[in-house]
Backbone as CSV, one residue per row, in Angstrom:
resi,resn,N_x,N_y,N_z,CA_x,CA_y,CA_z,C_x,C_y,C_z
1,MET,-0.316,-18.715,-10.321,-0.375,-17.537,-9.481,-0.006,-17.916,-8.049
2,ALA,0.714,-17.041,-7.385,1.184,-17.291,-6.029,0.095,-16.990,-5.013
3,ASP,-0.024,-17.859,-4.013,-0.913,-17.599,-2.890,-0.180,-16.703,-1.915
4,GLU,-0.933,-15.847,-1.223,-0.343,-14.904,-0.290,-0.684,-15.290,1.140
5,ALA,0.304,-15.140,2.022,0.099,-15.399,3.444,0.679,-14.220,4.227
6,THR,0.123,-13.967,5.408,0.624,-12.880,6.257,0.739,-13.367,7.687
7,ALA,1.668,-12.740,8.408,1.859,-13.017,9.833,2.510,-11.793,10.449
8,GLU,2.449,-11.703,11.777,3.110,-10.582,12.443,3.637,-11.007,13.792
9,ILE,4.592,-10.172,14.294,5.218,-10.420,15.583,5.623,-9.067,16.158
10,VAL,5.705,-8.983,17.492,6.213,-7.776,18.141,7.654,-8.045,18.560
11,ILE,8.543,-7.126,18.183,9.963,-7.244,18.513,10.329,-6.093,19.441
12,GLY,11.045,-6.404,20.494,11.430,-5.414,21.492,12.618,-4.576,21.059
13,ALA,12.466,-3.841,19.966,13.524,-2.957,19.453,12.868,-1.952,18.516
14,GLY,13.596,-0.909,18.195,13.105,0.109,17.276,13.184,-0.327,15.827
15,ARG,12.494,0.418,14.970,12.463,0.080,13.548,13.853,0.070,12.919
16,GLY,14.699,1.032,13.296,16.039,1.093,12.713,16.862,-0.145,13.010
17,ALA,16.808,-0.626,14.249,17.553,-1.827,14.628,17.061,-3.046,13.852
18,ILE,15.750,-3.128,13.656,15.173,-4.266,12.921,15.572,-4.191,11.455
19,MET,15.458,-3.024,10.847,15.833,-2.881,9.434,17.322,-3.117,9.225
20,ASN,18.147,-2.768,10.206,19.576,-3.045,10.075,19.842,-4.544,9.984
21,VAL,19.118,-5.337,10.760,19.267,-6.794,10.684,18.733,-7.306,9.352
22,ILE,17.564,-6.825,8.932,16.996,-7.259,7.650,17.942,-6.917,6.505
23,ALA,18.582,-5.757,6.552,19.438,-5.288,5.461,20.836,-5.914,5.469
24,ASP,21.210,-6.618,6.535,22.539,-7.221,6.635,22.511,-8.619,6.021
25,PHE,22.438,-8.675,4.702,22.264,-9.951,4.004,23.445,-10.902,4.202
26,ALA,24.646,-10.373,4.306,25.819,-11.231,4.488,25.703,-12.082,5.748
27,ALA,24.956,-11.600,6.750,24.809,-12.332,8.015,23.646,-13.329,7.995
28,TYR,22.838,-13.362,6.954,21.686,-14.270,6.944,22.042,-15.728,7.245
29,PRO,23.125,-16.279,6.691,23.432,-17.684,7.012,23.651,-17.942,8.500
30,GLU,23.940,-16.892,9.277,24.135,-17.049,10.724,22.812,-17.234,11.472
31,TRP,21.707,-16.744,10.904,20.460,-16.785,11.665,19.227,-17.200,10.854
32,ALA,19.240,-17.055,9.554,18.083,-17.431,8.728,18.234,-18.908,8.360
33,HIS,17.417,-19.730,8.953,17.571,-21.192,9.006,17.990,-21.852,7.689
34,TYR,17.310,-21.590,6.592,17.568,-22.322,5.357,18.493,-21.593,4.387
35,VAL,18.904,-20.397,4.702,19.784,-19.638,3.816,21.231,-20.054,4.089
36,THR,21.878,-20.616,3.061,23.269,-21.027,3.234,24.229,-19.968,2.700
37,ARG,23.741,-19.082,1.832,24.571,-17.993,1.317,23.677,-16.853,0.851
38,ALA,24.112,-15.625,1.101,23.419,-14.435,0.614,24.484,-13.419,0.216
39,GLU,24.356,-12.885,-0.983,25.377,-11.991,-1.516,24.708,-10.828,-2.248
40,VAL,25.047,-9.617,-1.866,24.530,-8.442,-2.558,25.216,-8.369,-3.915
41,VAL,24.425,-8.315,-4.984,24.992,-8.222,-6.334,24.810,-6.835,-6.935
42,GLU,23.932,-6.030,-6.324,23.749,-4.651,-6.783,23.267,-3.802,-5.615
43,TRP,23.948,-2.669,-5.403,23.591,-1.762,-4.321,22.630,-0.702,-4.817
44,GLY,21.737,-0.259,-3.912,20.796,0.808,-4.223,21.410,2.165,-3.951
45,VAL,20.640,3.203,-4.212,21.139,4.569,-4.101,21.348,5.016,-2.658
46,HIS,20.711,4.409,-1.699,20.825,4.841,-0.303,21.669,3.894,0.543
47,GLY,22.530,3.123,-0.088,23.446,2.259,0.649,22.855,0.933,1.092
48,ARG,21.638,0.638,0.683,21.046,-0.668,0.976,20.986,-1.481,-0.313
49,ALA,20.935,-2.789,-0.141,20.963,-3.687,-1.294,19.753,-3.479,-2.199
50,HIS,20.016,-3.562,-3.500,18.931,-3.523,-4.479,18.654,-4.933,-5.020
51,ARG,19.727,-5.687,-5.289,19.580,-7.080,-5.725,20.472,-7.973,-4.883
52,VAL,19.901,-9.112,-4.465,20.632,-10.047,-3.605,20.428,-11.462,-4.146
53,ARG,21.535,-12.203,-4.232,21.474,-13.606,-4.652,21.539,-14.481,-3.399
54,PHE,20.645,-15.448,-3.325,20.549,-16.359,-2.185,20.764,-17.796,-2.638
55,VAL,21.307,-18.605,-1.733,21.338,-20.051,-1.895,20.518,-20.603,-0.742
56,LEU,19.513,-21.404,-1.073,18.561,-21.945,-0.112,18.676,-23.458,-0.090
57,ASP,18.713,-24.032,1.104,18.693,-25.482,1.265,17.672,-25.806,2.340
58,ALA,16.453,-26.127,1.880,15.353,-26.443,2.795,14.937,-27.891,2.609
59,GLY,15.916,-28.783,2.651,15.605,-30.204,2.505,15.238,-30.540,1.075
60,MET,13.944,-30.787,0.843,13.474,-31.132,-0.497,13.638,-29.981,-1.481
61,ILE,13.588,-28.763,-0.989,13.676,-27.604,-1.872,15.038,-26.950,-1.713
62,LYS,15.797,-27.012,-2.800,17.102,-26.356,-2.866,17.024,-25.418,-4.057
63,ASP,17.487,-24.187,-3.874,17.398,-23.228,-4.971,18.474,-22.173,-4.843
64,GLU,18.783,-21.571,-5.947,19.609,-20.373,-6.003,18.741,-19.348,-6.714
65,TYR,18.509,-18.215,-6.057,17.590,-17.235,-6.621,18.055,-15.818,-6.308
66,THR,17.525,-14.869,-7.064,17.865,-13.463,-6.880,16.592,-12.677,-6.614
67,LEU,16.650,-11.830,-5.578,15.541,-10.955,-5.227,15.942,-9.501,-5.447
68,GLU,14.962,-8.685,-5.830,15.165,-7.247,-5.962,14.379,-6.560,-4.849
69,TYR,15.020,-5.595,-4.177,14.457,-4.943,-2.995,14.148,-3.476,-3.241
70,ASP,13.047,-3.018,-2.649,12.667,-1.604,-2.617,12.448,-1.238,-1.153
71,TRP,13.178,-0.227,-0.690,13.186,0.171,0.717,12.376,1.444,0.912
72,GLU,11.586,1.482,1.974,10.872,2.687,2.399,11.449,3.094,3.755
73,ASP,12.644,3.673,3.723,13.363,4.048,4.939,13.339,2.884,5.929
74,ASP,12.921,3.134,7.173,12.810,2.069,8.164,11.360,1.642,8.373
75,ASP,10.483,2.026,7.439,9.058,1.690,7.561,8.709,0.355,6.918
76,ALA,9.349,0.038,5.781,8.997,-1.187,5.063,10.076,-1.528,4.049
77,VAL,10.124,-2.786,3.694,10.948,-3.245,2.584,10.109,-4.261,1.809
78,HIS,10.152,-4.118,0.483,9.408,-5.001,-0.423,10.415,-5.711,-1.316
79,TRP,10.114,-6.944,-1.687,10.998,-7.657,-2.597,10.190,-8.480,-3.580
80,HIS,10.844,-8.766,-4.718,10.248,-9.664,-5.700,11.341,-10.475,-6.382
81,LEU,10.949,-11.617,-6.882,11.875,-12.542,-7.518,12.291,-12.016,-8.883
82,VAL,13.596,-12.020,-9.112,14.142,-11.683,-10.425,14.363,-12.971,-11.211
83,ARG,14.981,-13.959,-10.541,15.175,-15.263,-11.172,15.373,-16.320,-10.097
84,GLY,14.961,-17.535,-10.445,15.143,-18.669,-9.558,15.038,-19.943,-10.370
85,ARG,15.468,-21.041,-9.805,15.374,-22.332,-10.492,14.059,-23.020,-10.135
86,ILE,13.817,-23.184,-8.839,12.601,-23.831,-8.347,11.515,-22.784,-8.132
87,LEU,11.907,-21.631,-7.603,10.937,-20.560,-7.371,10.490,-19.956,-8.698
88,LYS,9.192,-19.849,-8.841,8.600,-19.259,-10.047,8.223,-17.806,-9.772
89,GLU,7.680,-17.570,-8.581,7.309,-16.226,-8.136,7.624,-16.116,-6.647
90,MET,8.043,-14.926,-6.229,8.180,-14.640,-4.808,8.085,-13.130,-4.636
91,ASP,7.113,-12.709,-3.883,6.946,-11.305,-3.532,6.712,-11.246,-2.039
92,GLY,7.289,-10.252,-1.403,7.101,-10.148,0.034,7.310,-8.742,0.544
93,THR,6.948,-8.565,1.801,7.093,-7.275,2.476,7.311,-7.508,3.958
94,TYR,8.215,-6.735,4.539,8.266,-6.525,5.971,7.793,-5.094,6.170
95,ALA,6.712,-4.888,6.905,6.221,-3.543,7.237,6.326,-3.367,8.743
96,LEU,6.948,-2.279,9.181,7.230,-2.052,10.593,6.453,-0.851,11.108
97,SER,5.880,-0.997,12.306,5.204,0.130,12.945,5.487,0.097,14.444
98,ALA,5.808,1.269,14.973,6.168,1.388,16.385,4.935,1.273,17.275
99,THR,5.104,0.610,18.422,4.069,0.516,19.445,4.765,0.712,20.795
100,PRO,4.007,0.945,21.859,4.644,1.074,23.183,5.427,-0.176,23.595
101,ALA,5.043,-1.343,23.080,5.710,-2.594,23.445,6.935,-2.895,22.586
102,GLY,7.177,-2.097,21.575,8.293,-2.355,20.658,7.867,-2.018,19.250
103,THR,8.136,-2.915,18.320,7.788,-2.704,16.913,7.012,-3.905,16.409
104,VAL,5.878,-3.640,15.778,5.117,-4.699,15.119,5.718,-4.901,13.734
105,VAL,6.095,-6.141,13.444,6.611,-6.493,12.130,5.551,-7.338,11.437
106,ARG,5.028,-6.811,10.335,4.049,-7.541,9.523,4.780,-8.114,8.319
107,TYR,4.645,-9.403,8.129,5.346,-10.116,7.064,4.307,-10.626,6.080
108,ARG,4.467,-10.262,4.828,3.588,-10.746,3.759,4.457,-11.500,2.777
109,LEU,4.017,-12.680,2.362,4.803,-13.491,1.441,3.877,-14.199,0.460
110,ALA,4.241,-14.125,-0.812,3.541,-14.853,-1.863,4.600,-15.632,-2.641
111,VAL,4.420,-16.948,-2.730,5.404,-17.812,-3.377,4.693,-18.774,-4.308
112,ALA,5.294,-18.991,-5.480,4.844,-20.029,-6.411,6.094,-20.779,-6.873
113,LEU,5.966,-22.093,-6.986,7.086,-22.939,-7.392,6.849,-23.496,-8.790
114,HIS,7.941,-23.840,-9.463,7.842,-24.491,-10.767,7.372,-25.931,-10.632
115,ILE,7.511,-26.515,-9.433,7.086,-27.891,-9.207,5.699,-27.882,-8.554
116,PRO,4.826,-28.805,-8.943,3.493,-28.835,-8.336,3.548,-29.283,-6.880
117,MET,2.662,-28.686,-6.075,2.591,-29.026,-4.658,1.126,-28.941,-4.239
118,PRO,0.610,-29.967,-3.552,-0.781,-29.918,-3.098,-1.033,-28.688,-2.216
119,GLY,-2.220,-28.118,-2.331,-2.577,-26.892,-1.621,-2.350,-26.959,-0.119
120,LEU,-2.778,-28.043,0.523,-2.632,-28.171,1.973,-1.156,-28.187,2.369
121,VAL,-0.345,-28.935,1.640,1.088,-29.013,1.931,1.723,-27.649,1.733
122,LYS,1.336,-26.954,0.670,1.889,-25.632,0.393,1.530,-24.648,1.508
123,ARG,0.280,-24.642,1.948,-0.134,-23.728,3.024,0.592,-24.028,4.330
124,GLN,0.772,-25.309,4.640,1.518,-25.674,5.850,2.968,-25.230,5.743
125,ALA,3.582,-25.409,4.581,4.968,-24.988,4.374,5.088,-23.470,4.500
126,GLU,4.143,-22.728,3.916,4.162,-21.267,4.021,4.095,-20.831,5.482
127,ARG,3.217,-21.438,6.254,3.056,-21.070,7.660,4.339,-21.349,8.438
128,VAL,4.954,-22.499,8.215,6.205,-22.842,8.899,7.297,-21.850,8.518
129,ILE,7.422,-21.537,7.234,8.447,-20.600,6.765,8.235,-19.226,7.384
130,MET,6.997,-18.740,7.393,6.720,-17.406,7.927,6.949,-17.358,9.431
131,ASP,6.446,-18.340,10.159,6.642,-18.362,11.607,8.125,-18.429,11.955
132,MET,8.863,-19.278,11.225,10.290,-19.418,11.485,11.018,-18.118,11.157
133,ALA,10.692,-17.497,10.046,11.356,-16.252,9.654,11.139,-15.169,10.707
134,LEU,9.921,-15.020,11.186,9.647,-13.991,12.188,10.311,-14.301,13.523
135,ARG,10.249,-15.545,13.969,10.904,-15.918,15.234,12.416,-15.723,15.148
136,GLU,13.010,-16.129,14.023,14.454,-15.974,13.863,14.850,-14.504,13.789
137,LEU,14.050,-13.686,13.109,14.311,-12.247,13.049,14.236,-11.649,14.451
138,LYS,13.193,-11.993,15.185,13.027,-11.485,16.551,14.223,-11.878,17.419
139,ARG,14.608,-13.138,17.369,15.734,-13.631,18.171,17.011,-12.877,17.807
140,ARG,17.268,-12.694,16.524,18.493,-12.010,16.079,18.502,-10.548,16.533
141,VAL,17.382,-9.838,16.307,17.315,-8.420,16.676,17.458,-8.255,18.180
142,GLU,16.700,-9.012,18.954,16.727,-8.847,20.406,18.053,-9.281,21.006
143,SER,18.728,-10.281,20.442,20.042,-10.667,20.960,21.078,-9.598,20.638
144,ARG,20.984,-8.977,19.477,21.918,-7.896,19.124,21.662,-6.676,20.003
145,SER,20.384,-6.427,20.326,20.039,-5.307,21.198,20.594,-5.549,22.601
146,ALA,20.502,-6.776,23.096,21.027,-7.112,24.419,22.554,-6.979,24.440
147,GLU,23.220,-7.397,23.357,24.667,-7.264,23.270,25.096,-5.804,23.285
148,ALA,24.236,-4.938,22.741,24.558,-3.513,22.663,24.200,-2.775,23.951
149,GLY,23.686,-3.483,24.936,23.404,-2.831,26.212,21.941,-2.661,26.534
150,GLY,21.080,-3.424,25.891,19.667,-3.386,26.237,18.814,-2.760,25.163
151,PRO,17.507,-2.788,25.387,16.584,-2.277,24.382,16.810,-0.797,24.133
152,ARG,16.715,-0.443,22.851,16.862,0.964,22.466,15.784,1.315,21.473
153,SER,15.379,2.521,21.485,14.427,2.996,20.489,15.216,3.704,19.398
154,ASP,14.972,3.311,18.172,15.657,3.927,17.029,14.725,4.856,16.293
155,GLU,13.702,5.310,16.948,12.714,6.186,16.305,13.236,7.584,16.195
């Protein structure tokens, strides 16, 4: 069974701008540290990806896996593992809520691997992955917002 971890960050942009970055899977290798390739293999009914194949190279852990996505407009996106080599389970969510300071992004991730890993090492790895994912998302969204002429509300 996969252990679950959560983290959050405030991003200085609206929910739409953040979801646009999350939904742009082809660009993940440009900003998502360990993703070397991301390819939409099936589109959903509203023009966002339903299934995406990823290639991951995180040093000791290298994998090719497919995730299935369920979108709740610009409020949340949920995903779960369809298949992977090293990954046994992966479920996650980005949930977005507007605040006066920007948008709070809550990240939930549950991962289980086919290879055994001591609990302490696994928890440390989860924390590093989550912190890095949120920081990289924030950096990407805010840099794109600055390129577009400054912070905007997409509410």
